[in-house]
TORTOR-5784 format. One record per residue (C-alpha): residue number from 1; residue in three letters; chain; x, z, y. Coordinates in pm, whole numbers. Layout:
BEGIN
 seq type mol      u      w      v
 NUM  ALA   A      X      Z      Y
...
END
This chain:
BEGIN
 seq type mol      u      w      v
   1  UNK   A  11857   8733   5581
   2  UNK   A  11496   8679   5690
   3  UNK   A  11404   8381   5906
   4  UNK   A  11191   8430   6218
   5  UNK   A  10966   8167   6375
   6  UNK   A  10856   8216   6737
   7  UNK   A  10589   7982   6873
   8  UNK   A  10611   7923   7248
   9  UNK   A  10339   7735   7433
  10  UNK   A  10073   7772   7696
  11  UNK   A   9721   7879   7605
  12  UNK   A   9521   7583   7467
  13  UNK   A   9837   7392   7361
  14  UNK   A   9763   7377   6985
  15  UNK   A   9963   7693   6917
  16  UNK   A   9690   7827   6685
  17  UNK   A   9707   7505   6484
  18  UNK   A  10086   7533   6448
  19  UNK   A  10064   7905   6363
  20  UNK   A   9801   7831   6099
  21  UNK   A  10020   7556   5950
  22  UNK   A  10318   7793   5932
  23  UNK   A  10094   8061   5779
  24  UNK   A   9967   7820   5514
  25  UNK   A  10327   7711   5444
  26  UNK   A  10417   8071   5359
  27  UNK   A  10537   8214   5691
  28  UNK   A  10397   8565   5737
  29  UNK   A  10232   8560   6082
  30  UNK   A  10116   8922   6073
  31  UNK   A   9880   9163   5902
  32  UNK   A   9635   9220   6187
  33  UNK   A   9555   8881   6340
  34  UNK   A   9332   8810   6638
  35  UNK   A   8999   8692   6500
  36  UNK   A   8837   8359   6576
  37  UNK   A   8608   8279   6865
  38  UNK   A   8348   8003   6902
  39  UNK   A   8609   7768   7053
  40  UNK   A   8865   7859   6784
  41  UNK   A   8659   7963   6480
  42  UNK   A   8943   7962   6224
  43  UNK   A   9133   8221   6424
  44  UNK   A   9423   8232   6664
  45  UNK   A   9687   8352   6414
  46  UNK   A   9813   8594   6681
  47  UNK   A   9963   8918   6556
  48  UNK   A   9782   9195   6746
  49  UNK   A  10099   9408   6766
  50  UNK   A  10282   9132   6957
  51  UNK   A   9978   9065   7173
  52  UNK   A   9960   9436   7264
  53  UNK   A  10336   9455   7326
  54  UNK   A  10319   9149   7552
  55  UNK   A  10031   9301   7749
  56  UNK   A  10244   9615   7785
  57  UNK   A  10545   9409   7902
  58  UNK   A  10330   9219   8152
  59  UNK   A  10174   9536   8287
  60  UNK   A   9828   9422   8176
  61  UNK   A   9668   9109   8037
  62  UNK   A   9794   8916   8337
  63  UNK   A   9951   8614   8174
  64  UNK   A   9865   8386   8467
  65  UNK   A  10120   8543   8706
  66  UNK   A  10450   8391   8596
  67  UNK   A  10652   8564   8870
  68  UNK   A  10532   8913   8778
  69  UNK   A  10825   9143   8689
  70  UNK   A  10824   9260   8329
  71  UNK   A  10781   9626   8239
  72  UNK   A  11020   9807   8009
  73  UNK   A  10909   9840   7646
  74  UNK   A  11084   9883   7311
  75  UNK   A  11064   9536   7156
  76  UNK   A  11351   9605   6915
  77  UNK   A  11145   9860   6721
  78  UNK   A  10858   9610   6687
  79  UNK   A  11098   9344   6558
  80  UNK   A  11240   9590   6301
  81  UNK   A  10889   9676   6179
  82  UNK   A  10788   9311   6146
  83  UNK   A  11110   9172   5996
  84  UNK   A  11011   9254   5636
  85  UNK   A  10936   8911   5488
  86  UNK   A  11182   8629   5411
  87  UNK   A  10978   8401   5642
  88  UNK   A  10789   8564   5927
  89  UNK   A  10694   8494   6283
  90  UNK   A  10448   8534   6562
  91  UNK   A  10246   8344   6814
  92  UNK   A  10109   8474   7141
  93  UNK   A  10105   8245   7445
  94  UNK   A  10223   8538   7660
  95  UNK   A  10554   8529   7470
  96  UNK   A  10658   8235   7689
  97  UNK   A  10681   8491   7969
  98  UNK   A  10831   8775   7761
  99  UNK   A  11070   8602   7516
 100  UNK   A  11376   8740   7696
 101  UNK   A  11270   9092   7597
 102  UNK   A  11268   8996   7227
 103  UNK   A  11545   8739   7195
 104  UNK   A  11845   8972   7168
 105  UNK   A  11674   9157   6881
 106  UNK   A  11631   8837   6678
 107  UNK   A  11893   8689   6448
 108  UNK   A  11903   8310   6472
 109  UNK   A  11529   8256   6532
 110  UNK   A  11357   7922   6505
 111  UNK   A  11180   7862   6836
 112  UNK   A  10886   7622   6813
 113  UNK   A  10810   7492   7164
 114  UNK   A  10478   7320   7221
 115  UNK   A  10393   7076   7497
 116  UNK   A  10049   6934   7567
 117  UNK   A   9953   6718   7862
 118  UNK   A   9893   6958   8153
 119  UNK   A   9563   6796   8244
 120  UNK   A   9433   6852   7889
 121  UNK   A   9541   7217   7891
 122  UNK   A   9373   7264   8230
 123  UNK   A   9055   7091   8115
 124  UNK   A   9040   7294   7793
 125  UNK   A   9089   7623   7976
 126  UNK   A   8829   7532   8237
 127  UNK   A   8579   7430   7967
 128  UNK   A   8636   7763   7797
 129  UNK   A   8562   7935   8127
 130  UNK   A   8894   8117   8156
 131  UNK   A   9002   7978   8491
 132  UNK   A   8968   7670   8708
 133  UNK   A   9148   7346   8622
 134  UNK   A   9359   7381   8938
 135  UNK   A   9481   7730   8850
 136  UNK   A   9533   7628   8487
 137  UNK   A   9741   7327   8594
 138  UNK   A   9957   7550   8812
 139  UNK   A  10013   7799   8529
 140  UNK   A  10089   7522   8281
 141  UNK   A  10347   7369   8519
 142  UNK   A  10519   7706   8555
 143  UNK   A  10521   7769   8180
 144  UNK   A  10648   7418   8111
 145  UNK   A  10927   7487   8360
 146  UNK   A  11028   7800   8170
 147  UNK   A  11026   7619   7836
 148  UNK   A  11212   7319   7983
 149  UNK   A  11482   7550   8123
 150  UNK   A  11529   7697   7774
 151  UNK   A  11547   7350   7620
 152  UNK   A  11797   7238   7885
 153  UNK   A  12013   7541   7810
 154  UNK   A  12001   7463   7436
 155  UNK   A  12091   7101   7507
 156  UNK   A  12382   7217   7722
 157  UNK   A  12511   7432   7438
 158  UNK   A  12489   7137   7198
 159  UNK   A  12666   6905   7443
 160  UNK   A  12936   7167   7505
 161  UNK   A  12998   7197   7130
 162  UNK   A  12954   6826   7051
 163  UNK   A  13303   6784   6906
 164  UNK   A  13254   7072   6661
 165  UNK   A  12909   6939   6570
 166  UNK   A  13051   6591   6505
 167  UNK   A  13315   6741   6272
 168  UNK   A  13047   6942   6094
 169  UNK   A  12825   6633   6053
 170  UNK   A  13119   6435   5909
 171  UNK   A  13186   6712   5657
 172  UNK   A  12819   6729   5561
 173  UNK   A  12810   6351   5513
 174  UNK   A  13115   6373   5288
 175  UNK   A  13013   6681   5086
 176  UNK   A  12630   6676   5123
 177  UNK   A  12615   7054   5143
 178  UNK   A  12831   7334   5279
 179  UNK   A  12796   7707   5234
 180  UNK   A  12846   7955   5519
 181  UNK   A  13216   8015   5450
 182  UNK   A  13283   7640   5431
 183  UNK   A  13104   7590   5765
 184  UNK   A  13314   7868   5919
 185  UNK   A  13630   7706   5780
 186  UNK   A  13535   7362   5919
 187  UNK   A  13453   7503   6261
 188  UNK   A  13766   7719   6284
 189  UNK   A  14003   7431   6201
END
């Protein structure tokens, strides 16, 4: 089974740095990556196919309208085409807004959520000339809200299954390692 890494974070939140680190650690981040710019000379490590699919889902390169309804697009086919390496993933800041269209096509993905102080994101975007600090701050707050809701949901799942997790931890402490069938056996007892 291949492992998928999805990087979620606002523009200017160090997502290129994290994507580069994953790439250098052996995670395939794509064949056709967005090239560097003067403010990011080593590249963005954004797979152009995901960038294009996200633009299609958003109905244009309109990532700063978080309430915009998403368009229909076949994300499952893109996932199938990309899921060819044992470790693979993608990074495109727009994915924060479109992750729901991909998630059901992914098997147990690792979601890497990035947070940077909103005022620093706003300042960086304004310095780059994308948008004003005020608009950037507003977008960052909305995107943080989306990511926080996802994290809260994950935390709720962990809290709901705390007893099973405690049993699993105890078994791991006793045996150091468990294979998939042993984990299933522990959790079903």
